[in-house]
SEZA-719111 format. One record per atom (N, C-alpha, C, O): x, y, z; residue in three letters. Coordinates in Angstrom, 1 decimal. Layout:
BEGIN
+--------+--------+--------+---------+
!     c1 !     c2 !     c3 ! residuo !
+--------+--------+--------+---------+
!      X !      Y !      Z !     ala !
...
+--------+--------+--------+---------+
//
This chain:
BEGIN
+--------+--------+--------+---------+
!     c1 !     c2 !     c3 ! residuo !
+--------+--------+--------+---------+
!  -49.8 !  -57.6 !  -24.5 !     met !
!  -50.1 !  -56.2 !  -24.6 !     met !
!  -49.7 !  -55.5 !  -23.4 !     met !
!  -49.0 !  -54.4 !  -23.4 !     met !
!  -50.0 !  -56.0 !  -22.2 !     arg !
!  -49.6 !  -55.4 !  -21.0 !     arg !
!  -48.1 !  -55.4 !  -20.8 !     arg !
!  -47.5 !  -54.4 !  -20.4 !     arg !
!  -47.5 !  -56.4 !  -21.2 !     leu !
!  -46.0 !  -56.5 !  -21.1 !     leu !
!  -45.3 !  -55.5 !  -22.1 !     leu !
!  -44.3 !  -54.9 !  -21.7 !     leu !
!  -45.9 !  -55.3 !  -23.2 !     lys !
!  -45.3 !  -54.4 !  -24.2 !     lys !
!  -45.5 !  -53.0 !  -23.6 !     lys !
!  -44.5 !  -52.1 !  -23.7 !     lys !
!  -46.6 !  -52.7 !  -23.1 !     arg !
!  -46.9 !  -51.4 !  -22.5 !     arg !
!  -45.9 !  -51.1 !  -21.3 !     arg !
!  -45.4 !  -50.0 !  -21.1 !     arg !
!  -45.8 !  -52.2 !  -20.5 !     phe !
!  -44.9 !  -52.1 !  -19.3 !     phe !
!  -43.4 !  -51.8 !  -19.8 !     phe !
!  -42.8 !  -51.0 !  -19.2 !     phe !
!  -43.0 !  -52.5 !  -20.8 !     arg !
!  -41.6 !  -52.3 !  -21.3 !     arg !
!  -41.5 !  -50.9 !  -21.9 !     arg !
!  -40.5 !  -50.2 !  -21.7 !     arg !
!  -42.5 !  -50.4 !  -22.5 !     leu !
!  -42.4 !  -49.1 !  -23.1 !     leu !
!  -42.4 !  -48.0 !  -22.0 !     leu !
!  -41.6 !  -47.1 !  -22.0 !     leu !
!  -43.2 !  -48.2 !  -21.0 !     leu !
!  -43.2 !  -47.3 !  -19.8 !     leu !
!  -41.8 !  -47.4 !  -19.1 !     leu !
!  -41.3 !  -46.3 !  -18.7 !     leu !
!  -41.3 !  -48.5 !  -18.9 !     cys !
!  -39.9 !  -48.7 !  -18.3 !     cys !
!  -38.9 !  -48.0 !  -19.2 !     cys !
!  -38.0 !  -47.4 !  -18.6 !     cys !
!  -38.9 !  -48.1 !  -20.4 !     thr !
!  -38.0 !  -47.5 !  -21.3 !     thr !
!  -38.1 !  -46.0 !  -21.3 !     thr !
!  -37.0 !  -45.3 !  -21.2 !     thr !
!  -39.3 !  -45.5 !  -21.2 !     lys !
!  -39.4 !  -44.0 !  -21.1 !     lys !
!  -38.9 !  -43.5 !  -19.7 !     lys !
!  -38.2 !  -42.5 !  -19.7 !     lys !
!  -39.2 !  -44.2 !  -18.7 !     lys !
!  -38.7 !  -43.9 !  -17.4 !     lys !
!  -37.1 !  -44.0 !  -17.3 !     lys !
!  -36.5 !  -43.1 !  -16.8 !     lys !
!  -36.6 !  -45.0 !  -17.9 !     lys !
!  -35.2 !  -45.2 !  -18.0 !     lys !
!  -34.5 !  -44.0 !  -18.7 !     lys !
!  -33.5 !  -43.5 !  -18.3 !     lys !
!  -35.1 !  -43.6 !  -19.9 !     arg !
!  -34.6 !  -42.5 !  -20.6 !     arg !
!  -34.6 !  -41.2 !  -19.8 !     arg !
!  -33.7 !  -40.5 !  -19.9 !     arg !
!  -35.7 !  -41.0 !  -19.1 !     lys !
!  -35.8 !  -39.8 !  -18.3 !     lys !
!  -34.8 !  -39.8 !  -17.2 !     lys !
!  -34.1 !  -38.8 !  -16.9 !     lys !
!  -34.6 !  -41.0 !  -16.6 !     val !
!  -33.6 !  -41.1 !  -15.5 !     val !
!  -32.2 !  -40.8 !  -16.1 !     val !
!  -31.3 !  -40.2 !  -15.5 !     val !
!  -31.9 !  -41.4 !  -17.2 !     glu !
!  -30.6 !  -41.2 !  -17.9 !     glu !
!  -30.4 !  -39.8 !  -18.3 !     glu !
!  -29.3 !  -39.2 !  -18.1 !     glu !
!  -31.4 !  -39.1 !  -18.8 !     glu !
!  -31.3 !  -37.7 !  -19.1 !     glu !
!  -31.0 !  -36.9 !  -17.8 !     glu !
!  -30.2 !  -36.0 !  -17.8 !     glu !
!  -31.7 !  -37.2 !  -16.8 !     lys !
!  -31.5 !  -36.5 !  -15.5 !     lys !
!  -30.1 !  -36.7 !  -15.0 !     lys !
!  -29.4 !  -35.8 !  -14.5 !     lys !
!  -29.6 !  -38.0 !  -15.1 !     ala !
!  -28.2 !  -38.3 !  -14.7 !     ala !
!  -27.2 !  -37.5 !  -15.5 !     ala !
!  -26.2 !  -37.0 !  -15.0 !     ala !
!  -27.5 !  -37.4 !  -16.8 !     his !
!  -26.5 !  -36.6 !  -17.7 !     his !
!  -26.6 !  -35.1 !  -17.3 !     his !
!  -25.5 !  -34.5 !  -17.3 !     his !
!  -27.7 !  -34.6 !  -17.0 !     lys !
!  -27.8 !  -33.2 !  -16.6 !     lys !
!  -27.1 !  -33.0 !  -15.3 !     lys !
!  -26.3 !  -32.0 !  -15.1 !     lys !
!  -27.3 !  -33.9 !  -14.4 !     leu !
!  -26.6 !  -33.8 !  -13.1 !     leu !
!  -25.1 !  -33.9 !  -13.3 !     leu !
!  -24.3 !  -33.2 !  -12.6 !     leu !
!  -24.6 !  -34.8 !  -14.2 !     ala !
!  -23.2 !  -35.0 !  -14.4 !     ala !
!  -22.6 !  -33.7 !  -15.1 !     ala !
!  -21.5 !  -33.3 !  -14.7 !     ala !
!  -23.4 !  -33.1 !  -16.0 !     asp !
!  -23.0 !  -31.8 !  -16.6 !     asp !
!  -22.9 !  -30.7 !  -15.5 !     asp !
!  -22.0 !  -29.9 !  -15.5 !     asp !
!  -23.9 !  -30.7 !  -14.6 !     met !
!  -23.8 !  -29.7 !  -13.5 !     met !
!  -22.6 !  -29.9 !  -12.6 !     met !
!  -22.0 !  -29.0 !  -12.2 !     met !
!  -22.3 !  -31.2 !  -12.3 !     val !
!  -21.1 !  -31.5 !  -11.5 !     val !
!  -19.8 !  -31.0 !  -12.2 !     val !
!  -19.0 !  -30.4 !  -11.6 !     val !
!  -19.8 !  -31.3 !  -13.5 !     lys !
!  -18.6 !  -30.8 !  -14.3 !     lys !
!  -18.5 !  -29.3 !  -14.3 !     lys !
!  -17.4 !  -28.7 !  -14.1 !     lys !
!  -19.6 !  -28.6 !  -14.5 !     ala !
!  -19.6 !  -27.1 !  -14.5 !     ala !
!  -19.2 !  -26.6 !  -13.1 !     ala !
!  -18.4 !  -25.7 !  -13.0 !     ala !
!  -19.7 !  -27.2 !  -12.0 !     arg !
!  -19.3 !  -26.8 !  -10.7 !     arg !
!  -17.9 !  -27.1 !  -10.4 !     arg !
!  -17.2 !  -26.3 !   -9.7 !     arg !
!  -17.4 !  -28.2 !  -10.9 !     asp !
!  -15.9 !  -28.6 !  -10.7 !     asp !
!  -15.1 !  -27.5 !  -11.4 !     asp !
!  -14.0 !  -27.1 !  -10.9 !     asp !
!  -15.5 !  -27.1 !  -12.6 !     ala !
!  -14.7 !  -26.1 !  -13.4 !     ala !
!  -14.8 !  -24.8 !  -12.6 !     ala !
!  -13.8 !  -24.1 !  -12.5 !     ala !
!  -15.9 !  -24.4 !  -12.1 !     lys !
!  -16.1 !  -23.2 !  -11.3 !     lys !
!  -15.2 !  -23.2 !  -10.1 !     lys !
!  -14.6 !  -22.2 !   -9.7 !     lys !
!  -15.2 !  -24.4 !   -9.4 !     leu !
!  -14.4 !  -24.5 !   -8.2 !     leu !
!  -12.9 !  -24.4 !   -8.5 !     leu !
!  -12.2 !  -23.7 !   -7.8 !     leu !
!  -12.5 !  -25.0 !   -9.6 !     lys !
!  -11.1 !  -24.9 !  -10.0 !     lys !
!  -10.7 !  -23.4 !  -10.3 !     lys !
!   -9.7 !  -22.9 !   -9.9 !     lys !
!  -11.6 !  -22.7 !  -11.0 !     glu !
!  -11.4 !  -21.3 !  -11.3 !     glu !
!  -11.3 !  -20.5 !  -10.0 !     glu !
!  -10.4 !  -19.6 !   -9.9 !     glu !
!  -12.2 !  -20.7 !   -9.1 !     leu !
!  -12.3 !  -20.0 !   -7.8 !     leu !
!  -11.0 !  -20.3 !   -7.0 !     leu !
!  -10.5 !  -19.4 !   -6.3 !     leu !
!  -10.6 !  -21.5 !   -7.0 !     leu !
!   -9.4 !  -21.9 !   -6.2 !     leu !
!   -8.2 !  -21.2 !   -6.8 !     leu !
!   -7.3 !  -20.7 !   -6.1 !     leu !
!   -8.1 !  -21.1 !   -8.1 !     ala !
!   -7.0 !  -20.3 !   -8.8 !     ala !
!   -7.0 !  -18.9 !   -8.4 !     ala !
!   -6.0 !  -18.3 !   -8.1 !     ala !
!   -8.2 !  -18.3 !   -8.4 !     lys !
!   -8.4 !  -16.9 !   -8.0 !     lys !
!   -8.0 !  -16.7 !   -6.6 !     lys !
!   -7.3 !  -15.7 !   -6.2 !     lys !
!   -8.4 !  -17.6 !   -5.7 !     asn !
!   -8.1 !  -17.5 !   -4.3 !     asn !
!   -6.6 !  -17.6 !   -4.1 !     asn !
!   -6.1 !  -16.8 !   -3.3 !     asn !
!   -5.9 !  -18.4 !   -4.8 !     gly !
!   -4.5 !  -18.5 !   -4.7 !     gly !
!   -3.8 !  -17.2 !   -5.1 !     gly !
!   -2.9 !  -16.7 !   -4.5 !     gly !
!   -4.3 !  -16.6 !   -6.2 !     thr !
!   -3.8 !  -15.3 !   -6.6 !     thr !
!   -4.0 !  -14.2 !   -5.6 !     thr !
!   -3.1 !  -13.4 !   -5.3 !     thr !
!   -5.2 !  -14.2 !   -5.0 !     leu !
!   -5.5 !  -13.2 !   -4.0 !     leu !
!   -4.7 !  -13.4 !   -2.8 !     leu !
!   -4.2 !  -12.4 !   -2.2 !     leu !
!   -4.5 !  -14.6 !   -2.4 !     glu !
!   -3.6 !  -14.9 !   -1.2 !     glu !
!   -2.2 !  -14.4 !   -1.4 !     glu !
!   -1.5 !  -13.8 !   -0.6 !     glu !
!   -1.7 !  -14.7 !   -2.6 !     lys !
!   -0.3 !  -14.2 !   -3.0 !     lys !
!   -0.3 !  -12.7 !   -3.0 !     lys !
!    0.7 !  -12.1 !   -2.5 !     lys !
!   -1.3 !  -12.1 !   -3.6 !     asn !
!   -1.3 !  -10.6 !   -3.6 !     asn !
!   -1.4 !  -10.0 !   -2.2 !     asn !
!   -0.7 !   -9.0 !   -1.9 !     asn !
!   -2.2 !  -10.6 !   -1.4 !     ile !
!   -2.4 !  -10.1 !    0.0 !     ile !
!   -1.0 !  -10.2 !    0.7 !     ile !
!   -0.6 !   -9.3 !    1.4 !     ile !
!   -0.4 !  -11.4 !    0.5 !     ser !
!    0.9 !  -11.6 !    1.2 !     ser !
!    1.9 !  -10.6 !    0.7 !     ser !
!    2.7 !  -10.1 !    1.5 !     ser !
!    2.0 !  -10.4 !   -0.6 !     thr !
!    2.9 !   -9.4 !   -1.1 !     thr !
!    2.6 !   -8.0 !   -0.6 !     thr !
!    3.5 !   -7.3 !   -0.2 !     thr !
!    1.3 !   -7.6 !   -0.5 !     met !
!    1.0 !   -6.3 !    0.0 !     met !
!    1.4 !   -6.2 !    1.5 !     met !
!    1.9 !   -5.1 !    1.9 !     met !
!    1.1 !   -7.2 !    2.3 !     tyr !
!    1.5 !   -7.2 !    3.7 !     tyr !
!    3.0 !   -7.1 !    3.9 !     tyr !
!    3.4 !   -6.3 !    4.7 !     tyr !
!    3.7 !   -7.8 !    3.1 !     asn !
!    5.2 !   -7.7 !    3.2 !     asn !
!    5.7 !   -6.4 !    2.8 !     asn !
!    6.6 !   -5.8 !    3.4 !     asn !
!    5.1 !   -5.8 !    1.8 !     thr !
!    5.5 !   -4.5 !    1.3 !     thr !
!    5.2 !   -3.4 !    2.4 !     thr !
!    6.0 !   -2.6 !    2.7 !     thr !
!    4.0 !   -3.5 !    3.0 !     ala !
!    3.6 !   -2.6 !    4.0 !     ala !
!    4.5 !   -2.7 !    5.3 !     ala !
!    4.9 !   -1.7 !    5.9 !     ala !
!    4.8 !   -4.0 !    5.6 !     lys !
!    5.7 !   -4.2 !    6.8 !     lys !
!    7.1 !   -3.6 !    6.5 !     lys !
!    7.7 !   -3.0 !    7.4 !     lys !
!    7.6 !   -3.8 !    5.3 !     arg !
!    8.9 !   -3.2 !    5.0 !     arg !
!    8.8 !   -1.6 !    5.1 !     arg !
!    9.8 !   -1.0 !    5.6 !     arg !
!    7.8 !   -1.1 !    4.6 !     gln !
!    7.6 !    0.4 !    4.6 !     gln !
!    7.5 !    0.9 !    6.0 !     gln !
!    8.1 !    1.9 !    6.4 !     gln !
!    6.8 !    0.2 !    6.9 !     ile !
!    6.7 !    0.6 !    8.3 !     ile !
!    8.0 !    0.5 !    8.9 !     ile !
!    8.4 !    1.4 !    9.7 !     ile !
!    8.7 !   -0.6 !    8.7 !     asp !
!   10.1 !   -0.8 !    9.3 !     asp !
!   11.0 !    0.4 !    8.8 !     asp !
!   11.8 !    0.9 !    9.6 !     asp !
!   10.9 !    0.7 !    7.5 !     his !
!   11.7 !    1.8 !    7.0 !     his !
!   11.3 !    3.2 !    7.7 !     his !
!   12.2 !    3.9 !    8.1 !     his !
!   10.0 !    3.4 !    7.8 !     gln !
!    9.6 !    4.6 !    8.4 !     gln !
!   10.0 !    4.7 !    9.9 !     gln !
!   10.4 !    5.8 !   10.4 !     gln !
!   10.0 !    3.6 !   10.6 !     arg !
!   10.5 !    3.5 !   12.0 !     arg !
!   11.9 !    3.8 !   12.1 !     arg !
!   12.4 !    4.5 !   12.9 !     arg !
!   12.7 !    3.3 !   11.1 !     ser !
!   14.1 !    3.5 !   11.1 !     ser !
!   14.4 !    5.0 !   10.9 !     ser !
!   15.2 !    5.6 !   11.5 !     ser !
!   13.7 !    5.6 !    9.9 !     leu !
!   13.8 !    7.1 !    9.7 !     leu !
!   13.4 !    7.9 !   10.9 !     leu !
!   14.1 !    8.8 !   11.3 !     leu !
!   12.4 !    7.5 !   11.6 !     leu !
!   11.9 !    8.2 !   12.8 !     leu !
!   13.0 !    8.0 !   13.9 !     leu !
!   13.3 !    9.0 !   14.6 !     leu !
!   13.6 !    6.8 !   14.0 !     asp !
!   14.6 !    6.6 !   15.0 !     asp !
!   15.8 !    7.5 !   14.7 !     asp !
!   16.4 !    8.1 !   15.6 !     asp !
!   16.2 !    7.6 !   13.5 !     gln !
!   17.3 !    8.5 !   13.1 !     gln !
!   17.0 !    9.9 !   13.4 !     gln !
!   17.9 !   10.7 !   13.9 !     gln !
!   15.8 !   10.3 !   13.1 !     gln !
!   15.4 !   11.7 !   13.4 !     gln !
!   15.4 !   12.0 !   14.9 !     gln !
!   15.8 !   13.1 !   15.3 !     gln !
!   15.0 !   11.0 !   15.7 !     gln !
!   15.0 !   11.2 !   17.1 !     gln !
!   16.4 !   11.3 !   17.7 !     gln !
!   16.7 !   12.1 !   18.6 !     gln !
!   17.3 !   10.5 !   17.1 !     ile !
!   18.7 !   10.6 !   17.5 !     ile !
!   19.2 !   11.9 !   17.1 !     ile !
!   20.0 !   12.6 !   17.9 !     ile !
!   18.9 !   12.4 !   15.9 !     arg !
!   19.4 !   13.7 !   15.5 !     arg !
!   18.9 !   14.8 !   16.4 !     arg !
!   19.6 !   15.8 !   16.8 !     arg !
!   17.6 !   14.7 !   16.8 !     ile !
!   17.0 !   15.7 !   17.7 !     ile !
!   17.7 !   15.7 !   19.0 !     ile !
!   18.1 !   16.8 !   19.6 !     ile !
!   18.0 !   14.5 !   19.6 !     gln !
!   18.7 !   14.4 !   20.8 !     gln !
!   20.1 !   15.0 !   20.7 !     gln !
!   20.6 !   15.7 !   21.6 !     gln !
!   20.8 !   14.8 !   19.6 !     gln !
!   22.1 !   15.4 !   19.4 !     gln !
!   22.0 !   16.9 !   19.3 !     gln !
!   22.9 !   17.6 !   20.0 !     gln !
!   21.1 !   17.4 !   18.6 !     leu !
!   20.9 !   18.9 !   18.5 !     leu !
!   20.6 !   19.5 !   19.9 !     leu !
!   21.1 !   20.5 !   20.3 !     leu !
!   19.7 !   18.8 !   20.7 !     glu !
!   19.4 !   19.3 !   22.0 !     glu !
!   20.6 !   19.3 !   22.9 !     glu !
!   20.8 !   20.2 !   23.7 !     glu !
!   21.4 !   18.2 !   22.8 !     gln !
!   22.6 !   18.2 !   23.6 !     gln !
!   23.6 !   19.3 !   23.2 !     gln !
!   24.2 !   19.9 !   24.1 !     gln !
!   23.7 !   19.5 !   21.9 !     gln !
!   24.6 !   20.5 !   21.4 !     gln !
!   24.0 !   21.9 !   21.9 !     gln !
!   24.8 !   22.8 !   22.3 !     gln !
!   22.7 !   22.1 !   21.8 !     leu !
!   22.2 !   23.3 !   22.3 !     leu !
!   22.4 !   23.5 !   23.8 !     leu !
!   22.7 !   24.6 !   24.2 !     leu !
!   22.2 !   22.5 !   24.6 !     asn !
!   22.5 !   22.5 !   26.0 !     asn !
!   23.9 !   22.8 !   26.3 !     asn !
!   24.2 !   23.6 !   27.2 !     asn !
!   24.8 !   22.2 !   25.6 !     asn !
!   26.3 !   22.5 !   25.7 !     asn !
!   26.6 !   23.9 !   25.4 !     asn !
!   27.3 !   24.6 !   26.1 !     asn !
!   26.0 !   24.4 !   24.3 !     asn !
!   26.3 !   25.8 !   23.9 !     asn !
!   25.7 !   26.8 !   24.9 !     asn !
!   26.3 !   27.8 !   25.2 !     asn !
!   24.5 !   26.5 !   25.4 !     ser !
!   23.9 !   27.3 !   26.4 !     ser !
!   24.7 !   27.4 !   27.7 !     ser !
!   24.9 !   28.4 !   28.3 !     ser !
!   25.2 !   26.2 !   28.2 !     ser !
!   25.9 !   26.2 !   29.4 !     ser !
!   27.3 !   26.9 !   29.2 !     ser !
!   27.8 !   27.5 !   30.1 !     ser !
!   27.8 !   26.8 !   28.0 !     ser !
!   29.1 !   27.5 !   27.7 !     ser !
!   28.9 !   29.0 !   27.7 !     ser !
!   29.7 !   29.7 !   28.2 !     ser !
!   27.7 !   29.4 !   27.1 !     asn !
!   27.4 !   30.8 !   27.1 !     asn !
!   27.2 !   31.4 !   28.5 !     asn !
!   27.6 !   32.5 !   28.9 !     asn !
!   26.6 !   30.5 !   29.4 !     asn !
!   26.3 !   31.0 !   30.7 !     asn !
!   27.7 !   31.1 !   31.5 !     asn !
!   27.8 !   32.0 !   32.3 !     asn !
!   28.6 !   30.2 !   31.2 !     lys !
!   29.9 !   30.3 !   31.9 !     lys !
!   30.7 !   31.5 !   31.4 !     lys !
!   31.3 !   32.2 !   32.2 !     lys !
!   30.6 !   31.8 !   30.1 !     asn !
!   31.3 !   33.0 !   29.5 !     asn !
!   30.7 !   34.2 !   30.1 !     asn !
!   31.4 !   35.2 !   30.4 !     asn !
!   29.4 !   34.3 !   30.2 !     ser !
!   28.8 !   35.6 !   30.7 !     ser !
!   29.0 !   35.8 !   32.2 !     ser !
!   29.0 !   36.9 !   32.6 !     ser !
!   29.1 !   34.7 !   32.9 !     ser !
!   29.3 !   34.8 !   34.4 !     ser !
!   30.7 !   35.0 !   34.7 !     ser !
!   31.0 !   35.6 !   35.8 !     ser !
!   31.6 !   34.6 !   33.9 !     ser !
!   33.1 !   34.7 !   34.3 !     ser !
!   33.6 !   36.1 !   34.0 !     ser !
!   34.6 !   36.5 !   34.6 !     ser !
!   33.1 !   36.7 !   33.0 !     thr !
!   33.6 !   38.1 !   32.6 !     thr !
!   32.4 !   39.0 !   32.6 !     thr !
!   31.7 !   39.2 !   31.6 !     thr !
!   32.2 !   39.7 !   33.8 !     pro !
!   31.1 !   40.6 !   33.9 !     pro !
!   31.3 !   41.8 !   32.9 !     pro !
!   32.4 !   42.3 !   32.7 !     pro !
!   30.1 !   42.2 !   32.4 !     gly !
!   30.1 !   43.4 !   31.5 !     gly !
!   30.5 !   43.0 !   30.1 !     gly !
!   30.3 !   43.9 !   29.2 !     gly !
!   30.9 !   41.8 !   29.8 !     gln !
!   31.3 !   41.4 !   28.4 !     gln !
!   30.1 !   40.8 !   27.7 !     gln !
!   29.4 !   40.0 !   28.4 !     gln !
!   29.8 !   41.1 !   26.5 !     gln !
!   28.7 !   40.6 !   25.7 !     gln !
!   29.0 !   39.1 !   25.3 !     gln !
!   30.1 !   38.9 !   24.9 !     gln !
!   28.1 !   38.2 !   25.5 !     pro !
!   28.4 !   36.8 !   25.1 !     pro !
!   28.4 !   36.7 !   23.6 !     pro !
!   27.8 !   37.5 !   22.9 !     pro !
!   29.3 !   35.8 !   23.1 !     glu !
!   29.4 !   35.7 !   21.6 !     glu !
!   28.1 !   35.0 !   21.1 !     glu !
!   27.5 !   34.2 !   21.7 !     glu !
!   27.8 !   35.4 !   19.8 !     glu !
!   26.7 !   34.8 !   19.2 !     glu !
!   27.1 !   33.4 !   18.8 !     glu !
!   28.2 !   33.2 !   18.3 !     glu !
!   26.1 !   32.5 !   19.0 !     gln !
!   26.4 !   31.1 !   18.6 !     gln !
!   25.9 !   30.9 !   17.1 !     gln !
!   24.9 !   31.5 !   16.8 !     gln !
!   26.6 !   30.1 !   16.3 !     pro !
!   26.1 !   29.9 !   15.0 !     pro !
!   24.8 !   29.2 !   15.0 !     pro !
!   24.5 !   28.4 !   15.9 !     pro !
!   24.0 !   29.4 !   14.0 !     ala !
!   22.7 !   28.8 !   13.9 !     ala !
!   22.9 !   27.3 !   13.7 !     ala !
!   23.7 !   26.9 !   12.9 !     ala !
!   22.0 !   26.5 !   14.3 !     leu !
!   22.1 !   25.0 !   14.1 !     leu !
!   21.4 !   24.6 !   12.8 !     leu !
!   20.3 !   25.2 !   12.5 !     leu !
!   22.0 !   23.7 !   12.1 !     glu !
!   21.3 !   23.3 !   10.9 !     glu !
!   20.4 !   22.1 !   11.2 !     glu !
!   20.7 !   21.3 !   12.1 !     glu !
!   19.3 !   22.0 !   10.6 !     ala !
!   18.3 !   21.0 !   10.8 !     ala !
!   18.7 !   19.7 !   10.1 !     ala !
!   18.0 !   18.7 !   10.1 !     ala !
+--------+--------+--------+---------+
//
């Protein structure tokens, strides 16, 4: 009688342990699936961030290039203005009483 009871108790405990093991295995499978999903999302996010960074870098480089071109154009216009001003000063000082010629407007 005791042996039968002991076997029954062992069988119940074994069943509970097996159920718990199955639940834990299911949890591990679910977490593995979630990990796989998150790793895929992480890869997508890293790719998107990289693409955004490269796009922003190209845009910044382009804007710097445009700024450099505009600065060169400003320097050219300033030089032209200085040349015209010095030319006007020479004209007005070499012929007293004569009105200096009007200079054409500079285009931007």
